[in-house]
LUMTORKE-559747 format. One record per residue (C-alpha): residue in one letter; x, y, z. Coordinates in pm, 1 decimal. Each point is the difference from the previous one (the first is absolute). Example, Ala and Ser with C-alpha at 12.3 -4.5 7.8 and 13.67 -1.06 7.14 Angstrom:
// LUMTORKE-559747
@aa:A; x:1230.0; y:-450.0; z:780.0
@aa:S; x:137.0; y:344.0; z:-66.0
This chain:
// LUMTORKE-559747
@aa:M; x:0.0; y:0.0; z:0.0
@aa:T; x:117.3; y:352.4; z:-73.3
@aa:S; x:85.0; y:162.8; z:334.5
@aa:K; x:-62.8; y:352.0; z:122.8
@aa:T; x:372.6; y:53.1; z:64.2
@aa:K; x:104.8; y:151.7; z:-332.8
@aa:S; x:155.4; y:339.7; z:60.5
@aa:K; x:-150.7; y:327.0; z:-111.9
@aa:Q; x:325.7; y:66.1; z:-181.4
@aa:E; x:-56.2; y:-307.5; z:-216.1
@aa:R; x:-347.5; y:123.3; z:-91.4
@aa:D; x:127.7; y:352.8; z:-71.2
@aa:E; x:286.9; y:-120.5; z:-215.9
@aa:T; x:-221.6; y:-237.1; z:-194.8
@aa:M; x:-213.9; y:276.9; z:-144.7
@aa:E; x:234.9; y:295.3; z:57.1
@aa:G; x:-260.9; y:189.7; z:201.5
@aa:K; x:-292.2; y:-37.1; z:-243.5
@aa:A; x:-184.3; y:-328.4; z:1.3
@aa:L; x:-146.1; y:-178.8; z:-296.6
@aa:C; x:-363.1; y:-37.7; z:101.1
@aa:C; x:-262.6; y:-261.4; z:-71.1
@aa:S; x:-336.5; y:107.3; z:-140.4
@aa:L; x:-347.8; y:-148.8; z:15.0
@aa:P; x:-236.8; y:-27.0; z:-296.7
@aa:E; x:-279.1; y:254.1; z:28.3
@aa:V; x:-317.9; y:-196.2; z:66.1
@aa:Q; x:-355.8; y:104.2; z:69.8
@aa:E; x:-81.0; y:-51.5; z:364.9
@aa:R; x:-309.1; y:-208.0; z:67.9
@aa:D; x:-318.8; y:202.4; z:41.3
@aa:L; x:-158.0; y:-77.1; z:338.4
@aa:S; x:-214.6; y:314.6; z:14.3
@aa:H; x:-320.7; y:-207.4; z:0.6
@aa:I; x:85.3; y:-135.8; z:347.5
@aa:A; x:-121.2; y:220.5; z:286.1
@aa:D; x:180.3; y:-186.1; z:280.3
@aa:G; x:344.8; y:159.8; z:28.6
@aa:H; x:142.0; y:-290.7; z:201.4
@aa:R; x:-103.3; y:-243.2; z:-272.1
@aa:V; x:159.0; y:222.1; z:-266.1
@aa:R; x:326.7; y:17.1; z:197.4
@aa:L; x:28.9; y:-377.7; z:36.7
@aa:I; x:-76.7; y:-67.1; z:-367.0
@aa:A; x:247.5; y:265.2; z:-115.8
@aa:L; x:267.9; y:-120.9; z:242.2
@aa:L; x:-14.4; y:-366.6; z:-98.5
@aa:S; x:-115.1; y:4.7; z:-362.9
@aa:K; x:348.9; y:-28.0; z:-150.3
@aa:M; x:121.2; y:-268.6; z:241.9
@aa:W; x:21.2; y:-362.2; z:-111.1
@aa:V; x:-196.4; y:-271.1; z:174.6
@aa:N; x:247.7; y:-148.0; z:245.6
@aa:G; x:126.1; y:-337.7; z:-116.8
@aa:T; x:17.7; y:108.6; z:-363.9
@aa:N; x:285.8; y:-149.1; z:-200.1
@aa:L; x:125.2; y:298.9; z:-200.5
@aa:T; x:146.5; y:-128.6; z:-323.9
@aa:Y; x:254.1; y:223.7; z:-170.2
@aa:F; x:173.5; y:6.8; z:-336.6
@aa:L; x:328.5; y:167.1; z:-94.7
@aa:F; x:-7.3; y:118.8; z:-361.8
@aa:K; x:273.5; y:-122.7; z:-233.4
@aa:Q; x:-154.6; y:156.4; z:-310.8
@aa:P; x:-3.1; y:261.6; z:-139.4
@aa:A; x:370.5; y:52.8; z:58.0
@aa:G; x:-59.7; y:340.7; z:156.6
@aa:W; x:-204.9; y:-160.0; z:277.0
@aa:R; x:259.8; y:-265.9; z:84.9
@aa:G; x:188.9; y:49.8; z:323.8
@aa:G; x:264.3; y:-271.5; z:-13.5
@aa:N; x:110.0; y:-245.9; z:266.1
@aa:D; x:110.8; y:251.0; z:265.9
@aa:Q; x:-313.7; y:215.0; z:-25.7
@aa:D; x:-228.2; y:-303.7; z:-4.4
@aa:Q; x:170.6; y:-135.2; z:310.6
@aa:A; x:-37.1; y:332.5; z:179.8
@aa:V; x:-377.1; y:-22.3; z:-50.4
@aa:R; x:-5.9; y:-360.2; z:122.8
@aa:D; x:197.9; y:108.6; z:306.5
@aa:A; x:-251.1; y:281.1; z:67.4
@aa:F; x:-291.0; y:-244.6; z:-16.8
@aa:A; x:190.0; y:-224.8; z:242.1
@aa:T; x:51.6; y:290.0; z:241.8
@aa:W; x:-373.1; y:68.0; z:18.8
@aa:K; x:-76.2; y:-372.8; z:32.2
@aa:E; x:255.3; y:-45.8; z:280.6
@aa:L; x:-219.1; y:220.3; z:219.4
@aa:G; x:-226.2; y:-302.5; z:37.8
@aa:I; x:-291.9; y:155.6; z:-186.7
@aa:G; x:-284.5; y:-209.0; z:-140.2
@aa:L; x:64.1; y:85.2; z:-365.8
@aa:T; x:221.3; y:-219.1; z:-216.4
@aa:F; x:191.5; y:95.5; z:-314.0
@aa:Q; x:62.4; y:-226.4; z:-297.4
@aa:E; x:199.3; y:79.0; z:-313.5
@aa:V; x:-160.5; y:-132.9; z:-318.8
@aa:D; x:130.9; y:-41.1; z:-353.6
@aa:D; x:-302.3; y:133.4; z:-189.2
@aa:A; x:-140.4; y:352.4; z:31.6
@aa:A; x:-350.6; y:-140.5; z:-48.0
@aa:D; x:38.0; y:-187.8; z:330.4
@aa:A; x:122.8; y:304.5; z:194.6
@aa:M; x:-187.0; y:247.3; z:216.8
@aa:I; x:311.0; y:221.3; z:25.8
@aa:R; x:198.8; y:66.8; z:-319.1
@aa:I; x:333.7; y:175.0; z:44.0
@aa:G; x:207.4; y:186.5; z:-256.8
@aa:F; x:333.3; y:181.9; z:18.5
@aa:D; x:-36.8; y:283.0; z:-249.5
@aa:Q; x:276.6; y:246.0; z:92.0
@aa:S; x:-173.1; y:279.1; z:-192.0
@aa:D; x:-328.7; y:-30.2; z:189.8
@aa:G; x:100.2; y:52.1; z:363.3
@aa:S; x:-112.1; y:-219.2; z:288.1
@aa:W; x:-373.5; y:-36.3; z:61.4
@aa:S; x:-269.7; y:-245.2; z:98.8
@aa:Y; x:-372.7; y:-43.6; z:27.7
@aa:V; x:-117.0; y:-31.3; z:361.0
@aa:G; x:-130.2; y:-332.2; z:132.9
@aa:R; x:-300.9; y:-145.0; z:-178.8
@aa:D; x:20.0; y:275.6; z:-264.1
@aa:C; x:261.9; y:-232.1; z:-155.0
@aa:I; x:-275.0; y:-239.5; z:-106.7
@aa:D; x:-292.0; y:243.5; z:-18.8
@aa:L; x:161.1; y:269.8; z:-214.0
@aa:A; x:272.3; y:-187.5; z:-191.7
@aa:P; x:-152.6; y:-334.0; z:-103.8
@aa:D; x:181.2; y:-28.1; z:-337.1
@aa:P; x:290.7; y:-251.5; z:24.0
@aa:A; x:199.8; y:227.0; z:-231.8
@aa:E; x:-22.3; y:288.4; z:249.9
@aa:R; x:239.1; y:65.6; z:285.7
@aa:T; x:-143.2; y:49.3; z:345.3
@aa:T; x:339.9; y:105.8; z:138.9
@aa:N; x:314.6; y:148.0; z:-151.4
@aa:Y; x:351.4; y:54.6; z:131.5
@aa:G; x:180.5; y:288.2; z:-164.8
@aa:W; x:347.7; y:-15.7; z:157.1
@aa:D; x:259.4; y:-238.6; z:141.5
@aa:L; x:-136.8; y:-208.7; z:287.6
@aa:T; x:337.5; y:-131.6; z:119.5
@aa:T; x:105.7; y:321.4; z:182.9
@aa:P; x:-120.4; y:75.2; z:356.8
@aa:Y; x:-252.9; y:249.1; z:-142.0
@aa:G; x:-101.1; y:-250.2; z:-267.7
@aa:R; x:-67.8; y:-272.0; z:255.2
@aa:D; x:-228.1; y:241.4; z:184.4
@aa:T; x:-171.3; y:80.6; z:-331.2
@aa:A; x:-69.4; y:-370.9; z:-52.7
@aa:L; x:-160.7; y:-20.1; z:345.4
@aa:H; x:-190.1; y:326.4; z:-54.4
@aa:E; x:-168.2; y:-108.2; z:-323.6
@aa:L; x:-97.7; y:-333.8; z:149.7
@aa:G; x:-145.9; y:192.9; z:292.3
@aa:H; x:-231.7; y:159.6; z:-255.6
@aa:V; x:-76.3; y:-347.7; z:-137.8
@aa:L; x:-107.4; y:-102.1; z:351.6
@aa:G; x:-238.0; y:296.7; z:10.0
@aa:F; x:198.3; y:268.6; z:185.0
@aa:P; x:-6.4; y:366.1; z:-117.1
@aa:H; x:271.3; y:266.2; z:28.3
@aa:E; x:67.0; y:91.1; z:360.5
@aa:H; x:102.2; y:359.5; z:-76.2
@aa:Q; x:-354.0; y:54.3; z:-133.5
@aa:N; x:-151.3; y:-106.2; z:331.7
@aa:P; x:-231.6; y:289.0; z:100.1
@aa:R; x:92.4; y:-64.1; z:363.8
@aa:A; x:368.4; y:65.8; z:-64.3
@aa:G; x:-32.3; y:374.0; z:45.3
@aa:I; x:238.9; y:70.1; z:-286.9
@aa:V; x:-27.7; y:351.7; z:-140.5
@aa:W; x:174.8; y:21.8; z:-334.4
@aa:D; x:173.6; y:292.2; z:-161.9
@aa:E; x:-198.7; y:-91.8; z:-306.3
@aa:E; x:182.3; y:207.8; z:-259.7
@aa:K; x:334.2; y:-140.5; z:114.5
@aa:V; x:-143.0; y:-352.0; z:-21.0
@aa:Y; x:-124.0; y:61.3; z:-355.1
@aa:E; x:336.9; y:149.0; z:-93.2
@aa:S; x:199.0; y:-284.1; z:153.2
@aa:L; x:-205.5; y:-284.6; z:-147.2
@aa:G; x:-31.8; y:184.5; z:-331.2
@aa:G; x:376.9; y:-16.8; z:-49.7
@aa:P; x:247.4; y:-291.4; z:-16.5
@aa:P; x:-5.4; y:-282.2; z:86.0
@aa:N; x:-383.2; y:-28.1; z:-4.8
@aa:N; x:-111.2; y:268.5; z:-249.4
@aa:W; x:-362.0; y:-24.0; z:111.5
@aa:S; x:-288.5; y:220.7; z:-107.8
@aa:R; x:-180.9; y:205.6; z:263.5
@aa:D; x:-298.4; y:-234.9; z:-23.3
@aa:K; x:216.3; y:-305.9; z:60.3
@aa:T; x:170.9; y:168.2; z:294.9
@aa:D; x:-334.7; y:99.8; z:144.8
@aa:W; x:-139.4; y:-354.0; z:-31.6
@aa:N; x:300.5; y:-168.8; z:159.8
@aa:I; x:110.1; y:256.7; z:261.1
@aa:I; x:-215.2; y:306.9; z:65.3
@aa:R; x:-336.9; y:-177.0; z:-5.5
@aa:K; x:-119.4; y:-136.5; z:332.3
@aa:I; x:-157.5; y:-342.0; z:-23.3
@aa:P; x:-354.2; y:-23.0; z:143.3
@aa:A; x:8.8; y:-21.5; z:378.4
@aa:N; x:-240.1; y:-294.8; z:-1.8
@aa:T; x:257.7; y:-212.6; z:-187.3
@aa:V; x:277.0; y:49.0; z:256.5
@aa:D; x:86.3; y:-270.9; z:248.6
@aa:G; x:277.8; y:-25.8; z:256.3
@aa:S; x:202.0; y:276.0; z:161.9
@aa:D; x:-48.5; y:374.9; z:-32.4
@aa:W; x:327.7; y:25.9; z:-191.1
@aa:D; x:281.8; y:-246.1; z:-50.0
@aa:K; x:285.1; y:199.4; z:-152.5
@aa:D; x:208.4; y:-318.3; z:-23.8
@aa:S; x:-260.6; y:-201.3; z:-189.4
@aa:I; x:117.6; y:-180.0; z:-311.7
@aa:M; x:-297.7; y:173.1; z:-162.7
@aa:H; x:148.5; y:347.7; z:66.3
@aa:Y; x:210.1; y:191.8; z:-254.4
@aa:Q; x:318.5; y:174.0; z:98.9
@aa:F; x:8.9; y:378.2; z:-53.6
@aa:E; x:283.5; y:247.1; z:-15.4
@aa:A; x:6.5; y:289.9; z:244.3
@aa:G; x:-228.6; y:295.9; z:-63.3
@aa:L; x:-301.4; y:-173.7; z:-156.4
@aa:I; x:-182.8; y:-34.0; z:332.1
@aa:R; x:-105.5; y:299.8; z:208.3
@aa:Q; x:-145.2; y:-202.7; z:286.0
@aa:P; x:137.0; y:-182.1; z:194.3
@aa:S; x:246.3; y:285.7; z:7.1
@aa:A; x:308.6; y:-220.8; z:41.2
@aa:Y; x:-22.8; y:-93.8; z:-367.7
@aa:R; x:35.7; y:357.5; z:-117.3
@aa:T; x:374.7; y:-39.6; z:48.1
@aa:Q; x:56.0; y:-375.4; z:0.4
@aa:P; x:-108.8; y:-278.8; z:-234.7
@aa:L; x:-264.8; y:-252.0; z:95.6
@aa:I; x:159.0; y:-337.0; z:-61.5
@aa:P; x:-186.2; y:-305.5; z:127.6
@aa:A; x:212.1; y:-275.8; z:148.1
@aa:S; x:49.3; y:-288.4; z:-240.7
@aa:G; x:-220.6; y:-308.8; z:-10.0
@aa:L; x:-333.6; y:-71.2; z:163.5
@aa:S; x:-82.7; y:209.6; z:305.9
@aa:P; x:-151.2; y:-148.6; z:318.5
@aa:V; x:-334.5; y:158.0; z:-97.3
@aa:D; x:22.2; y:-152.0; z:-350.0
@aa:I; x:54.2; y:-341.8; z:156.9
@aa:E; x:-280.6; y:36.9; z:255.2
@aa:T; x:-245.6; y:122.8; z:-262.9
@aa:A; x:77.8; y:-281.3; z:-246.1
@aa:R; x:-36.5; y:-263.4; z:272.2
@aa:R; x:-328.5; y:148.4; z:120.3
@aa:I; x:-161.4; y:20.7; z:-343.9
@aa:Y; x:145.2; y:-331.7; z:-120.3
@aa:P; x:38.4; y:-213.5; z:316.8
@aa:A; x:149.0; y:-348.9; z:-8.8
@aa:L; x:-259.7; y:-254.1; z:-109.6
@aa:E; x:-148.8; y:-263.6; z:225.6
@aa:E; x:129.9; y:-350.1; z:-71.3
@aa:R; x:-339.4; y:-175.8; z:-9.2
@aa:L; x:-323.3; y:141.0; z:-140.6
@aa:P; x:-360.5; y:-89.2; z:79.6
@aa:E; x:-174.8; y:-187.5; z:-278.3
@aa:L; x:-287.1; y:151.7; z:-195.0
@aa:R; x:-246.4; y:-271.5; z:-103.9
@aa:P; x:-301.6; y:29.1; z:-229.7
@aa:F; x:-318.5; y:120.9; z:170.4
@aa:E; x:171.7; y:53.4; z:338.3
@aa:S; x:5.3; y:366.4; z:100.6
@aa:Q; x:325.2; y:119.4; z:160.3
@aa:R; x:-62.7; y:293.5; z:233.5
@aa:F; x:278.8; y:242.0; z:91.2
@aa:N; x:68.8; y:318.0; z:192.0
@aa:I; x:297.6; y:211.6; z:-107.4
@aa:A; x:116.6; y:360.5; z:18.3
@aa:A; x:64.3; y:236.8; z:-290.6
@aa:G; x:311.1; y:-104.2; z:-191.5
@aa:E; x:-8.9; y:-356.4; z:131.9
@aa:Q; x:-65.8; y:-315.1; z:-203.0
@aa:V; x:-177.0; y:-330.5; z:18.6
@aa:N; x:152.2; y:-287.7; z:-192.6
@aa:F; x:-145.3; y:-339.5; z:-89.8
@aa:V; x:113.3; y:-310.4; z:-187.9
@aa:I; x:-230.0; y:-185.8; z:-240.3
@aa:H; x:35.0; y:-367.5; z:-102.6
@aa:P; x:-282.7; y:-63.4; z:-250.3
@aa:A; x:-154.0; y:-348.2; z:13.1
@aa:I; x:-164.1; y:50.5; z:-341.6
@aa:S; x:125.8; y:183.4; z:-309.6
@aa:R; x:-257.7; y:266.1; z:-86.2
@aa:E; x:-72.1; y:371.4; z:-7.1
@aa:Y; x:-9.9; y:151.0; z:350.6
@aa:T; x:-102.5; y:337.1; z:137.3
@aa:L; x:192.8; y:166.1; z:282.6
@aa:Q; x:-172.7; y:289.7; z:172.5
@aa:T; x:28.3; y:219.3; z:307.7
@aa:F; x:-307.6; y:88.4; z:203.9
@aa:G; x:-46.3; y:302.3; z:225.0
@aa:Q; x:20.0; y:378.3; z:-26.1
@aa:M; x:368.2; y:11.9; z:-86.3
@aa:D; x:248.3; y:146.3; z:-246.8
@aa:T; x:242.9; y:-276.0; z:-93.1
@aa:V; x:240.4; y:-121.1; z:-264.1
@aa:M; x:-13.1; y:-376.3; z:-54.1
@aa:V; x:258.1; y:-194.2; z:-202.3
@aa:L; x:3.7; y:-365.3; z:-105.6
@aa:F; x:325.9; y:-188.8; z:-53.9
@aa:E; x:81.9; y:-352.1; z:-116.6
@aa:V; x:298.0; y:-166.6; z:168.0
@aa:R; x:222.8; y:-138.4; z:-274.4
@aa:N; x:328.1; y:-167.7; z:92.8
@aa:G; x:-25.0; y:159.6; z:342.7
@aa:T; x:-51.1; y:352.8; z:-136.3
@aa:P; x:-329.2; y:193.5; z:9.4
@aa:E; x:-85.7; y:119.6; z:-350.8
@aa:Y; x:-261.3; y:270.0; z:-55.2
@aa:I; x:-331.3; y:-122.7; z:-145.6
@aa:D; x:-247.5; y:283.8; z:51.1
@aa:G; x:-95.9; y:281.5; z:236.1
@aa:D; x:-277.6; y:244.5; z:81.7
@aa:D; x:11.1; y:332.3; z:184.2
@aa:D; x:-336.9; y:124.4; z:126.3
@aa:S; x:132.5; y:303.2; z:189.5
@aa:G; x:-224.8; y:305.8; z:-25.7
@aa:L; x:-269.8; y:-200.1; z:-175.7
@aa:D; x:-335.3; y:-138.5; z:110.5
@aa:Y; x:66.8; y:-367.5; z:-63.6
@aa:N; x:212.8; y:-274.0; z:154.4
@aa:A; x:317.5; y:-138.6; z:-152.6
@aa:R; x:-68.2; y:-306.4; z:-214.7
@aa:I; x:215.1; y:-230.2; z:-212.8
@aa:I; x:-132.7; y:-268.0; z:-234.5
@aa:A; x:263.4; y:-252.1; z:-110.3
@aa:R; x:36.2; y:-361.4; z:-103.5
@aa:L; x:185.0; y:-191.1; z:269.8
@aa:Q; x:154.2; y:-340.1; z:-65.7
@aa:R; x:-26.5; y:-304.8; z:226.9
@aa:G; x:333.4; y:-96.6; z:155.1
@aa:R; x:144.9; y:352.2; z:-19.9
@aa:E; x:54.0; y:254.0; z:277.4
@aa:Y; x:-129.0; y:356.7; z:-2.1
@aa:L; x:39.1; y:295.8; z:235.3
@aa:V; x:-245.9; y:286.3; z:44.3
@aa:R; x:134.3; y:309.1; z:174.9
@aa:T; x:-226.6; y:291.4; z:95.6
@aa:R; x:120.8; y:333.9; z:138.1
@aa:L; x:-245.1; y:229.0; z:177.1
@aa:Y; x:-8.2; y:371.5; z:-74.3
@aa:Y; x:-303.2; y:92.5; z:209.1
@aa:A; x:-303.2; y:-163.0; z:162.1
@aa:L; x:-315.7; y:150.2; z:145.9
@aa:A; x:-31.1; y:-283.9; z:254.6
@aa:Q; x:342.3; y:4.8; z:169.0
@aa:G; x:158.6; y:-232.0; z:-253.4
@aa:N; x:-271.8; y:-268.4; z:27.7
@aa:G; x:-50.8; y:-190.8; z:-321.8
@aa:A; x:-5.5; y:-340.1; z:-162.0
@aa:M; x:149.8; y:-187.9; z:-292.6
@aa:F; x:-206.5; y:-250.8; z:-196.6
@aa:L; x:92.0; y:-250.0; z:-272.0
@aa:Y; x:-275.4; y:-151.4; z:-210.3
């Protein structure tokens, strides 16, 4: 695992005072204006980009076109970054695949396109074409700064936004200096791109965790003079320590906790009742006795995302999913299940009117 012991001098020397910065694709935020309950809106917005815990995130490293190929060292740096996140003991798994059509995360290394990534489930919702990248690395990942970049982009893949855009941070920018700095080398960004990735505050209802973690892997580094408040950064740079911060680690483990070893079985026509809190999951295993079309459905006044997996060679592979958050129906999946095979259904709760009381039914 990358440690937090890298010196500030190393980070300064890497980028000579001005950091190459990652950017996020500009996406339309989900419209939840039809929901009157502010607490419900906050929970849906907070969790909507997070994966169902237990998901096996498949990823593909482009070899073609040539401009998207990273080479052995860059590929290995990405694998190492995935391993660092996994070593936290989180419930997600990561699997490299050889075909882009089998991948949920598709990674290129176009040096002319900067480093960027879709956030969480936007990778499958907004970039479904196997020929599209969901993530790009635009500079060398084998330097100390590059290794942090690899971790940073995969933090976006896990669903985490930029920490310096946290509205609770209390950062007051010298906006014209920020536009001037990012508008010049090495980033050469437009004002709109700078606004989207730095000046803009992300909606408060999507923020989880601490008020401000200046050492988060999801925080940019900034040269002195771009920040008016806190006042210390008027005369000194803000350079996060290298690697994952304690808050990064705690947040990842809380959202994606280690999975239980044994799951309760969901059998046809036997209702499974549960009581969980917002952000928590219920997980069941299914061993069909007959090969046929089955319906999986939640019951109760809940906002949930439900995902069905088939276990193949010990690995859960995505079959189908349904997200009913903000809508007036319950999550439902209809799928043909085969006798003798094993399936997993994982359901994460956004919000429930009845204190997390609900039920799962297979018929």
